[in-house]
Wavefront OBJ file of the C-alpha trace (Angstrom):
o trace
v 17.328 1.609 13.959
v 17.185 5.383 12.800
v 14.592 6.208 10.230
v 16.899 8.403 8.417
v 19.168 5.179 7.794
v 16.210 3.748 5.616
v 16.012 7.756 4.018
v 19.553 7.406 2.768
v 18.981 4.019 1.249
v 15.765 5.420 -0.736
v 18.088 8.381 -1.500
v 20.994 6.240 -2.914
v 18.487 4.041 -4.799
v 16.510 7.024 -6.547
v 19.634 9.103 -7.076
v 21.384 6.033 -8.578
v 24.848 6.704 -6.829
v 25.938 7.143 -3.203
v 27.751 10.346 -4.068
v 24.461 11.858 -5.789
v 22.601 10.885 -2.621
v 25.468 12.503 0.082
v 25.266 16.092 -1.603
v 21.071 15.733 -1.699
v 21.021 14.899 2.404
v 23.895 17.462 2.726
v 26.428 14.406 4.299
v 29.185 12.999 2.947
v 29.757 9.640 0.897
v 31.590 7.958 3.812
v 28.517 8.496 6.101
v 25.800 7.265 3.565
v 27.757 4.222 3.320
v 28.277 3.775 6.875
v 24.310 3.945 7.203
v 23.836 1.620 4.152
v 26.337 -0.912 5.973
v 24.450 -0.640 9.111
v 21.017 -1.675 7.361
v 22.940 -4.489 5.679
v 24.219 -5.855 9.196
v 20.678 -5.129 10.450
v 19.348 -7.140 7.654
v 21.925 -9.711 6.905
v 21.697 -9.114 3.359
v 23.759 -6.831 0.996
v 21.332 -4.172 -0.244
v 23.463 -2.179 -3.282
v 25.796 -3.409 -5.966
v 28.375 -0.896 -5.123
v 31.039 0.144 -8.006
v 33.175 3.268 -8.704
v 30.328 5.013 -10.291
v 27.067 4.051 -9.538
v 25.270 2.080 -6.528
v 22.350 -0.044 -8.156
v 19.901 -2.026 -5.818
v 20.081 -5.890 -4.816
v 16.981 -7.730 -5.281
v 16.575 -7.955 -1.765
v 16.697 -4.099 -1.164
v 13.901 -3.855 -4.375
v 11.933 -5.994 -2.088
v 12.022 -3.816 1.031
v 11.845 -0.428 -0.822
v 8.042 -0.039 -1.497
v 7.588 -0.369 2.247
v 10.882 1.472 3.030
v 9.302 4.489 1.044
v 5.915 4.170 2.705
v 7.797 4.159 6.213
v 9.867 7.653 5.421
v 6.988 9.371 3.780
v 4.633 8.541 6.835
v 7.623 9.266 9.485
v 7.967 12.951 7.639
v 4.083 13.617 7.802
v 4.041 13.533 11.425
v 5.167 16.998 12.091
v 2.474 17.897 9.485
v -0.116 15.955 11.684
v 0.925 17.694 14.763
v 0.532 21.108 13.347
v -2.958 22.641 13.283
v -2.510 24.353 10.208
v -1.219 21.007 7.866
v 1.730 23.501 6.575
v 4.603 21.873 7.866
v 6.755 18.791 7.004
v 7.613 18.029 3.270
v 6.213 18.209 0.193
v 7.322 16.507 -3.225
v 6.375 19.322 -6.033
v 7.216 18.397 -9.742
v 7.914 21.253 -11.821
v 8.273 22.129 -15.317
v 11.575 24.210 -16.418
v 10.195 27.308 -17.493
v 7.529 26.992 -13.917
v 10.900 26.460 -11.906
v 12.578 29.675 -13.453
v 9.048 31.596 -13.581
v 6.681 31.242 -11.173
v 7.903 29.107 -8.453
v 10.700 31.904 -6.930
v 7.827 34.618 -5.634
v 5.220 31.533 -4.441
v 8.057 29.969 -2.510
v 8.968 33.477 -1.290
v 5.162 33.831 -0.031
v 4.725 30.483 1.391
v 8.054 30.874 3.472
v 5.979 33.523 5.464
v 2.352 31.914 5.272
v 3.765 28.362 6.083
v 7.148 28.675 7.698
v 7.158 24.971 8.679
v 6.585 23.479 5.016
v 9.545 22.123 3.147
v 9.072 21.818 -0.894
v 11.085 19.678 -2.369
v 11.566 20.708 -6.155
v 11.701 17.909 -8.646
v 12.157 19.661 -12.329
v 11.414 17.654 -15.506
v 9.090 17.323 -18.662
v 4.891 17.078 -18.381
v 4.887 13.731 -19.091
v 7.393 12.421 -16.906
v 6.271 14.479 -13.758
v 3.154 13.178 -14.941
v 4.099 9.712 -14.312
v 5.940 10.339 -10.969
v 2.826 11.877 -9.548
v 0.953 8.778 -10.981
v 3.149 6.528 -9.174
v 2.907 8.726 -5.743
v 6.746 9.804 -5.898
v 5.367 13.502 -6.108
v 2.764 15.176 -3.640
v 1.804 17.594 -7.127
v 2.886 18.531 -9.837
v 3.102 21.715 -12.178
v 2.907 20.647 -15.730
v 1.258 21.405 -18.897
v -2.496 20.106 -19.348
v -2.109 16.342 -21.040
v -3.408 16.074 -24.392
v -6.158 13.747 -23.317
v -8.984 14.046 -20.365
v -7.588 13.895 -17.040
v -9.006 11.260 -15.208
v -11.218 11.411 -12.385
v -8.464 10.492 -9.865
v -6.505 13.629 -10.538
v -7.500 17.498 -9.825
v -6.002 20.107 -11.548
v -6.379 24.299 -10.964
v -5.268 26.193 -14.210
v -2.259 28.583 -13.468
v -1.383 29.682 -17.088
v -3.232 30.108 -20.311
v -0.046 30.711 -22.564
v -1.032 31.652 -26.096
v 1.158 30.003 -29.041
v 3.587 32.752 -30.620
v 5.788 33.128 -33.438
v 9.121 34.221 -32.401
v 11.190 35.963 -34.857
v 14.490 38.362 -35.548
v 14.707 40.580 -38.626
v 13.171 37.246 -40.821
v 12.143 37.305 -44.295
v 8.038 37.677 -44.988
v 5.563 39.599 -43.448
v 3.217 37.379 -42.662
v 3.072 34.290 -40.206
v 2.536 31.701 -42.917
v 5.509 33.627 -44.963
v 8.129 33.976 -41.925
v 7.484 30.101 -41.284
v 8.060 28.999 -44.907
v 11.114 31.448 -45.721
v 12.801 30.981 -43.170
v 14.857 28.071 -40.987
v 12.167 26.833 -38.659
v 13.462 25.891 -34.863
v 10.931 23.487 -33.437
v 9.939 23.070 -29.789
v 10.290 19.564 -29.213
v 7.210 18.062 -31.255
v 7.006 15.111 -28.146
v 6.401 18.041 -25.393
v 2.982 18.317 -24.548
v 3.776 21.991 -25.026
v 5.032 21.379 -28.482
v 1.932 19.450 -29.547
v -0.014 22.819 -30.103
v 2.701 23.837 -32.400
v 2.639 20.708 -34.590
v -1.053 20.980 -34.578
v -1.261 24.591 -35.619
v 0.994 23.527 -38.889
v -1.107 20.556 -39.580
v -4.399 22.567 -39.555
v -2.787 25.200 -41.853
v -1.197 22.924 -43.943
v 2.332 23.798 -43.447
v 4.859 21.312 -44.179
v 7.991 22.606 -42.737
v 11.425 20.495 -42.174
v 13.042 21.881 -38.686
v 16.631 23.347 -39.154
v 16.806 21.971 -35.354
v 14.445 20.881 -32.750
v 15.054 21.824 -28.825
v 13.233 20.925 -25.747
v 14.442 23.857 -24.003
v 12.298 27.186 -24.547
v 15.303 29.297 -23.134
v 17.743 27.706 -25.566
v 14.949 28.720 -28.412
v 14.932 31.948 -27.640
v 18.703 32.371 -27.625
v 18.852 30.924 -31.043
v 15.984 33.383 -32.414
v 17.737 36.127 -31.053
v 20.746 35.400 -32.756
v 18.708 34.848 -35.987
v 18.823 31.274 -36.545
v 15.678 31.012 -37.173
v 11.883 31.350 -36.271
v 9.801 29.305 -34.157
v 6.394 28.721 -32.873
v 6.324 28.717 -28.928
v 3.886 29.048 -25.915
v 4.459 32.374 -24.160
v 5.639 30.963 -20.739
v 6.317 32.589 -17.917
v 9.893 34.420 -17.634
v 9.492 35.408 -21.551
v 10.260 38.808 -22.038
v 9.159 40.141 -24.955
v 10.792 43.745 -24.960
v 14.221 41.736 -25.238
v 15.989 43.117 -27.912
v 16.304 41.036 -31.033
v 12.439 39.314 -30.343
v 9.714 39.935 -32.546
v 6.359 38.241 -31.590
v 3.236 37.712 -33.201
v 0.297 35.587 -31.553
v -1.568 33.043 -33.209
v -5.074 32.631 -33.317
v -7.456 31.082 -32.217
v -6.077 30.537 -28.662
v -7.127 26.524 -28.926
v -3.397 26.750 -29.633
v -2.488 28.271 -26.361
v -0.301 25.991 -23.893
v -2.576 25.559 -20.630
v -0.435 25.213 -17.473
v -1.822 23.378 -14.389
v -1.235 22.559 -11.287
v -2.277 18.923 -10.751
v -2.729 16.867 -7.533
v -4.213 13.296 -6.749
v -7.512 13.545 -5.347
v -6.907 10.922 -2.798
v -3.424 12.822 -1.773
v -3.321 13.515 1.885
v -1.691 17.146 1.599
v -4.946 19.068 0.193
v -3.868 22.044 2.532
v -0.731 22.320 1.190
v -2.270 22.037 -2.142
v -4.642 24.797 -1.703
v -1.642 26.994 0.140
v 0.447 26.800 -2.907
v -2.119 27.385 -5.674
v -3.237 30.562 -3.430
v 0.689 31.685 -3.367
v 1.066 30.789 -7.337
v -2.084 33.351 -7.928
v -1.100 36.082 -5.601
v 0.097 39.169 -7.658
v 3.318 39.054 -6.447
v 4.324 35.656 -7.251
l 1 2 3 4 5 6 7 8 9 10 11 12 13 14 15 16 17 18 19 20 21 22 23 24 25 26 27 28 29 30 31 32 33 34 35 36 37 38 39 40 41 42 43 44 45 46 47 48 49 50 51 52 53 54 55 56 57 58 59 60 61 62 63 64 65 66 67 68 69 70 71 72 73 74 75 76 77 78 79 80 81 82 83 84 85 86 87 88 89 90 91 92 93 94 95 96 97 98 99 100 101 102 103 104 105 106 107 108 109 110 111 112 113 114 115 116 117 118 119 120 121 122 123 124 125 126 127 128 129 130 131 132 133 134 135 136 137 138 139 140 141 142 143 144 145 146 147 148 149 150 151 152 153 154 155 156 157 158 159 160 161 162 163 164 165 166 167 168 169 170 171 172 173 174 175 176 177 178 179 180 181 182 183 184 185 186 187 188 189 190 191 192 193 194 195 196 197 198 199 200 201 202 203 204 205 206 207 208 209 210 211 212 213 214 215 216 217 218 219 220 221 222 223 224 225 226 227 228 229 230 231 232 233 234 235 236 237 238 239 240 241 242 243 244 245 246 247 248 249 250 251 252 253 254 255 256 257 258 259 260 261 262 263 264 265 266 267 268 269 270 271 272 273 274 275 276 277 278 279 280 281 282 283 284 285 286 287 288
């Protein structure tokens, strides 16, 4: 049995549809469907419940899935075992959106020259969801906002950025940070996100009670809203934010305990420490 058939089955279950799995693996939907059919004949059981929009795993598939994922992962790790540098094969990296567009592109370019055999599979997501994926071993590492709780000993993290809390405004009323917050519509950075918790804590500490005009989980969208004079917002100075852009005024919030800490995190018992170290070095490079 071809290991790629198991990889396609895992992709379908993770994507939720044959069409999306086909795009991920650069195959046609018919080719993916054929691979699943071969597996079903081999195991003499149906593995997917199919309809026109999605494919869901059967009970038999769910029973096979944990070991199938392990087999596929071990197979892709073989090339890394044959490479003395340890910098080859696939490496699953989760990353928050500001890291994907900010610090990752140049870091990937750096890695392309130092580790040409390494393939980064990047999964965007929120910090809490990526942390959960890392816990469940669906990721090798993740670039996330440091969680509001202490990290258990089973994780290792390296600080990438300390992003101070700033007040973004544009032609707003008031002079002080307090005045601007209370005299203008407030655009709240998602209060459930680990980065948004910092802004909420600042307002609580300063006893500033605000009814948000709107709440967004996209820092890029908040930037656009402020530029269009919709309101003001408390946000971290994220990677990629250009404070010299027209229509943006920024004031730094003190003290620094309200800063958002962006970290590269992995499990201590992870098998790809050399890749983790190389990735951290690439992210820390002055050209990254």
